[in-house]
C-alpha positions in Angstrom: 98.9 78.2 99.2 102.9 78.4 98.0 103.7 80.5 94.8 106.8 80.2 92.4 107.6 83.2 90.4 109.6 81.7 87.9 111.9 83.7 85.0 111.5 86.8 86.0 114.0 89.9 86.6 113.8 90.6 90.0 114.4 94.6 90.3 115.5 96.1 93.9 116.0 99.6 94.4 120.4 98.6 94.9 120.2 95.8 92.6 118.7 93.5 89.5 119.0 89.7 88.7 117.5 87.0 86.9 115.7 84.9 89.6 112.8 82.8 90.8 111.1 84.3 93.5 109.5 81.6 96.3 106.7 82.7 98.3 105.1 80.5 101.3 103.2 82.0 104.5 102.3 85.5 103.2 106.5 85.9 103.4 109.4 85.2 100.7 111.5 81.9 101.1 113.8 82.0 98.5 115.2 83.8 95.4 117.5 81.8 93.5 118.2 80.4 89.6 115.9 77.3 88.9 114.0 77.0 92.4 111.9 73.7 92.7 108.2 74.2 93.5 106.9 72.8 96.6 104.0 70.2 95.9 101.2 71.8 95.2 102.5 75.4 94.8 101.2 77.7 92.2 103.9 78.8 89.5 103.8 81.9 87.7 105.8 82.5 84.5 107.1 85.5 84.9 109.2 85.3 81.5 109.6 89.2 79.9 108.5 90.8 83.7 109.8 92.6 86.0 109.4 91.3 89.7 109.7 94.5 91.7 108.4 95.4 95.7 104.5 96.2 95.6 103.8 100.0 95.7 103.8 102.1 98.7 101.4 104.9 98.5 102.7 107.1 102.1 99.8 109.4 101.3 95.9 108.5 101.2 93.1 109.4 103.0 90.2 106.7 102.9 86.4 107.4 103.9 87.8 110.9 105.0 85.1 113.0 106.6 85.8 116.3 105.0 84.8 120.1 104.5 81.0 118.7 105.3 80.8 115.5 103.2 83.3 112.4 102.9 85.4 111.1 100.9 83.6 108.2 98.5 86.2 105.9 98.4 86.2 103.6 101.2 89.0 101.3 102.9 88.0 98.3 100.6 87.4 100.1 97.6 90.6 102.0 98.0 92.7 99.3 98.6 91.3 97.0 95.6 92.2 99.8 93.3 95.7 100.4 94.7 96.2 96.7 94.0 94.7 97.0 90.6 97.8 99.3 89.7 100.8 97.5 91.5 99.8 99.1 95.1 100.2 96.9 98.2 100.2 99.1 101.2 99.1 102.5 101.6 99.7 104.9 104.5 96.6 106.5 105.6 95.8 109.4 108.0 93.8 109.7 111.1 92.5 112.7 111.2 90.2 113.6 114.2 88.2 116.7 114.8 90.2 119.4 117.2 89.2 118.5 120.7 89.0 114.8 119.9 91.2 112.7 121.9 93.9 111.0 119.6 93.1 107.4 120.6 89.3 107.7 119.8 89.7 108.9 116.4 92.7 106.1 116.3 90.1 103.6 117.2 87.3 105.1 114.5 89.9 105.2 111.7 91.3 101.6 112.3 87.2 100.2 112.7 86.7 102.0 109.0 90.0 99.9 107.8 89.1 96.7 108.9 87.7 95.7 105.3 90.8 96.8 103.8 91.8 93.8 101.1 95.7 95.3 101.3 98.0 96.2 104.2 97.4 99.3 105.6 99.3 101.7 108.7 98.2 105.4 110.2 100.0 108.4 110.3 98.6 110.6 112.9 97.4 114.1 112.6 97.9 116.5 115.2 94.8 119.3 114.9 95.2 120.8 118.6 97.3 120.6 121.8 96.7 119.9 125.6 98.7 117.4 128.0 96.1 115.2 127.4 97.3 114.9 123.4 100.9 114.9 124.6 100.2 111.6 126.3 98.8 109.9 123.9 100.9 110.5 121.4 103.3 108.4 123.7 100.7 105.5 123.7 99.9 105.9 120.0 103.8 105.1 119.6 103.9 102.5 122.4 101.0 100.6 122.0 99.8 101.1 118.7 102.6 101.0 115.9 102.1 105.0 115.3 105.8 106.5 114.6 104.6 109.6 112.6 102.1 112.6 113.2 100.7 115.0 110.5 100.4 118.8 111.0 98.3 120.4 108.7 99.7 124.3 108.3 96.3 125.5 106.4 93.0 125.0 106.9 92.1 128.4 108.9 89.7 127.9 111.5 89.5 124.0 111.1 92.5 121.9 111.7 95.0 124.6 110.9 98.1 124.4 113.6 99.8 127.4 114.6 102.9 127.4 115.6 103.1 126.9 119.2 101.4 123.8 118.7 103.9 123.0 116.1 106.7 123.6 118.1 105.6 121.6 121.2 104.2 118.7 118.2 107.5 118.5 117.0 109.6 118.6 120.6 107.7 115.8 121.5 108.2 113.6 118.5 111.8 113.9 118.9 111.1 112.8 122.3 109.4 109.7 121.1 111.9 109.1 117.8 108.9 109.7 115.8 108.7 111.6 112.5 106.6 114.9 112.4 105.5 115.5 109.1 103.7 118.8 107.7 100.7 120.5 104.9 102.6 123.3 104.1 100.7 126.2 103.3 100.3 129.8 105.0 96.9 128.9 106.4 96.9 132.8 107.3 97.9 134.0 103.5 95.2 131.4 101.8 92.5 132.3 104.3 93.1 136.2 103.6 93.8 135.6 99.3 90.2 133.5 99.4 88.5 136.4 100.8 90.1 139.3 98.5 88.9 136.6 95.7 86.0 136.6 96.4 85.6 140.7 97.2 86.5 140.7 93.3 83.5 138.2 92.2 85.9 135.4 92.0 83.6 132.8 92.6 84.5 129.8 90.4 87.1 126.7 90.8 89.8 129.9 88.8 90.0 130.8 92.4 91.3 128.0 93.9 95.0 128.1 92.5 94.7 132.3 92.5 94.5 131.8 96.7 96.9 129.1 97.2 100.0 130.8 94.8 103.2 129.0 94.9 104.7 131.6 97.9 102.5 130.4 100.5 104.0 126.5 100.1 107.3 127.8 99.9 107.1 130.0 102.8 105.3 127.7 105.1 107.9 124.8 103.7 110.7 126.7 104.8 109.0 127.8 108.6 108.3 124.2 108.9 112.2 123.2 108.1 113.6 125.9 110.4 111.3 125.1 113.4 112.3 121.3 112.8 116.4 122.7 112.5 116.3 124.4 116.0 114.1 121.3 117.8 116.8 119.0 116.1 114.0 116.6 114.4 113.4 115.3 111.0 110.4 116.7 108.9 108.9 114.9 106.3 106.9 117.8 104.0 104.3 116.0 102.0 102.7 117.3 98.8 105.5 119.1 97.4 104.1 121.1 94.2 106.3 124.2 93.4 109.8 125.1 92.8 109.6 127.7 96.1 109.0 124.2 98.7 111.3 122.0 96.8 114.2 125.1 96.9 113.6 125.1 100.3 114.3 121.4 101.0 117.1 121.6 98.6 118.6 124.4 100.8 117.9 122.4 104.0 119.6 119.1 103.1 122.9 120.7 101.7 122.8 122.2 104.9 122.8 118.9 106.3 119.2 119.0 107.6 117.5 115.7 107.6 114.5 116.7 105.5 112.4 114.2 103.5 110.1 115.4 100.3 107.2 113.6 98.8 105.6 114.9 95.4 102.5 113.4 93.7 102.0 111.6 90.7 99.0 114.4 90.1 102.1 117.5 90.4 104.4 116.2 88.2 102.2 115.5 85.6 98.7 118.4 85.7 99.2 121.5 85.2 97.5 124.6 86.1 95.3 125.1 83.4 92.7 122.6 84.3 91.5 125.4 86.4 90.6 127.9 83.4 88.2 125.1 81.6 84.9 126.5 81.0 83.6 123.3 82.1 82.9 123.6 85.9 82.8 120.4 86.7 85.8 119.5 85.5 87.9 122.5 86.6 86.1 121.4 90.3 87.4 117.7 90.1 90.8 119.3 90.1 90.6 121.1 93.0 92.9 119.7 96.0 95.3 121.3 98.2 98.1 122.5 96.9 96.6 123.3 93.9 98.2 121.7 90.2 101.1 124.4 89.0 102.1 126.0 86.0 104.4 123.4 83.7 107.9 125.1 84.7 106.9 123.4 88.8 106.6 120.3 86.8 109.9 119.9 85.3 111.3 121.2 88.5 109.6 118.8 90.4 110.9 116.0 88.1 114.4 117.0 88.5 114.1 117.0 92.4 112.9 113.3 92.0 115.7 112.7 89.6 118.0 114.4 91.6 116.6 112.2 95.6 115.7 115.7 96.8 112.5 114.5 96.9 112.4 111.0 97.8 108.7 109.5 97.5 105.7 109.4 95.4 102.4 109.5 96.3 98.9 110.6 95.6 97.4 112.0 98.5 94.3 110.2 97.2 91.0 111.9 98.5 88.1 111.1 95.8 84.8 113.5 95.7 82.2 113.0 93.2 80.6 115.6 91.2 77.7 116.2 93.2 79.9 116.7 96.2 82.3 118.9 94.5 78.9 120.8 93.6 78.7 121.8 97.1 80.9 124.3 96.4 79.4 125.6 93.2 78.9 129.2 94.4 81.7 129.5 96.6 85.2 127.8 95.6 85.9 127.0 98.8 83.7 125.1 99.7 84.5 122.8 96.9 85.8 120.0 98.6 89.3 119.6 98.2 90.7 116.3 96.2 91.2 114.2 93.5 92.4 110.5 93.1 95.0 108.0 91.6 96.4 105.2 93.8 95.7 103.0 90.9 97.6 104.9 88.3 100.5 105.7 90.5 102.4 103.1 89.4 102.2 103.1 85.7 102.2 106.8 85.1 105.2 107.1 87.2 106.7 104.5 84.6 105.7 105.8 81.6 106.7 109.4 82.0 109.7 108.4 84.8 111.4 104.9 83.5 109.3 105.4 79.6 111.6 108.8 79.3 114.7 108.2 80.6 113.9 110.2 83.9 114.4 106.8 86.0 116.0 103.8 86.0 114.0 100.5 86.6 115.9 100.7 90.2 114.9 104.6 90.6 111.5 103.7 89.9 111.6 101.4 93.0 113.2 103.7 94.9 110.5 105.9 94.8 107.4 104.1 94.7 108.7 101.9 97.6 111.5 101.1 99.3 112.2 105.2 100.4 109.0 105.3 102.1 109.9 102.4 103.4 113.1 103.7 104.9 111.6 106.6 106.1 108.9 105.2 108.4 110.7 102.2 108.9 109.1 99.2 107.6 112.3 98.1 105.4 113.1 96.0 104.4 109.9 94.2 105.4 108.5 96.3 102.9 110.1 97.9 99.9 112.3 94.6 99.3 112.4 91.4 97.1 114.3 90.0 99.6 114.1 86.4 101.7 112.2 87.0 104.8 110.1 90.2 103.6 106.5 90.3 103.2 105.6 88.6 99.5 104.1 92.0 98.9 105.0 91.8 94.8 104.2 93.0 91.6 105.4 91.6 88.3 105.5 94.4 85.7 105.1 94.4 82.1 107.1 97.2 80.9 105.6 96.7 77.6 101.9 96.4 78.5 99.7 99.1 78.0 96.5 101.0 79.2 94.8 104.1 78.3 93.4 105.2 82.4 89.9 105.9 82.4 87.1 107.0 85.1 84.6 104.5 82.9 87.4 101.5 83.5 89.2 102.4 86.8 88.3 100.7 90.1 88.5 103.8 92.3 85.4 104.6 93.3 85.0 108.2 92.3 83.5 109.5 88.5 86.4 111.7 87.4 90.0 110.6 86.4 93.3 113.5 86.7 94.8 111.3 83.8 91.7 110.8 82.2 93.0 109.4 78.7 96.3 108.7 79.0 97.7 105.7 77.4 100.6 104.2 79.4 103.4 101.7 78.6 104.1 99.6 81.6 101.4 98.0 84.0 101.2 95.0 86.5 100.4 92.1 84.7 100.2 90.2 88.9 100.0 91.5 92.2 100.6 89.8 95.0 99.1 90.7 98.4 100.6 88.6 101.3 101.8 85.8 98.5 98.5 85.4 97.3 97.8 86.5 93.8 95.0 89.5 93.9 95.4 90.6 90.8 96.2 88.8 87.3 95.5 90.0 83.9 92.7 92.7 84.3 91.4 91.1 87.1 90.7 91.2 90.9 90.5 89.0 93.2 90.2 90.2 96.5 88.1 90.1 99.8 87.3 92.7 102.2 89.5 91.9 105.8 92.6 90.2 104.4 94.4 93.4 104.7 96.8 93.7 108.2 97.6 97.2 110.2 101.1 97.1 110.2 102.6 98.7 113.0 105.6 100.9 112.5 108.1 101.2 115.3 109.7 104.5 116.2 113.4 105.5 115.8 115.5 105.4 118.7 115.5 108.6 119.7 119.1 109.2 120.1 119.2 112.6 118.6 121.0 115.0 120.2 119.3 118.2 121.2 121.7 120.9 120.7 120.6 124.4 119.8 123.4 125.1 116.6 123.5 125.3 113.5 123.4 121.8 111.4 123.0 119.8 115.1 120.7 117.7 113.3 122.1 113.8 113.5 121.0 110.8 111.3 118.5 108.9 113.3 119.3 105.3 113.9 116.9 102.6 112.3 116.3 100.9 116.0 113.0 100.1 117.1 112.2 100.8 120.5 
């Protein structure tokens, strides 16, 4: 069914205008004033609403097997919660165990994701190295639509990538025109500090941030940046949480390197006092990596987002309920790492970003959808209200309010890190593929309607010149 959105204000990253938007066949067919509604079309009165691209969350972990359990959120419930919050696409992570073939892991995640009710794509983690891994990276880029590979510099004795493999994988990414991404924490230091905390008798959640201070993140971010610089590849650093990693990215970008930084909504708004709460369950519910930081880091991250040093916002949505968190009751290193937020990211960023003057509405679109679409090469199909783009839209009420709570959210988890926060600025309607999936507080979704979105690689036109500042701008030409 065609949908005509009438009387709204279209907000893109680069432009704002009053216009009607006509959607049909899952795409945007026309944008203009006083458009005619086709016979049988659904007409939505968008007076007073902003018509924006649906959010893209470039960092989620639905039903992830991790730390001896499996994340409580599955691909259906997670994408449904995203739609309720104005997010119309996620990029999840294929995270196979070491020695598991990449294609086997990809097929497993693809099977789980078939139940999605919104569009999705995958980054693929490199957790080990062999000639077969190198070959499968090529198959994934050529045949499966993968253009980004994840590297964990943390989680020693599990999925941590040693520097040798980091170099090999970054080099292969360069050959393929793919984007290497990293979780930047010095895993050796984290492991040593964890043992030191336990020797001192610190076994509760307060030990988590003590064993992962900002310095271990800053060191790893800088190391990954220098490896990327020598090899000549761009780099995307996920969930930057502190001044130290932000400074490393800032230095690199000022020096001409193509380094991209992501920040989580939680790291912008939650501080490390949560780990000192006397309620063990409350403190444990906030255990994630990197941990929440002291308040001065939050203000610096906001400035990085405003300045364009950080380009994208995400959630690292990886949910574990209280009984799962209790696995680490006597040892904080066994508390499953992860928190939620896929439903709340857009609203909290609008309230604390646009609502405070930190971000303009156009900048909001940049950091919630357009930049991610450009970095991962699906723009303007995603991240843009333009003719020919997918009809993934959110009709935003800048005056609407909502109080966030685990009692009312759609996420499959018993805790919300933004509990009790009242936000101004909420989605009134969310359209996925031109179909109304969320309207005035009600979801209308079906499992399996989400599509896997292939992301073509960038043309591998970089010159591998081993000199300072040798990195060239990647082109957006698909191979």
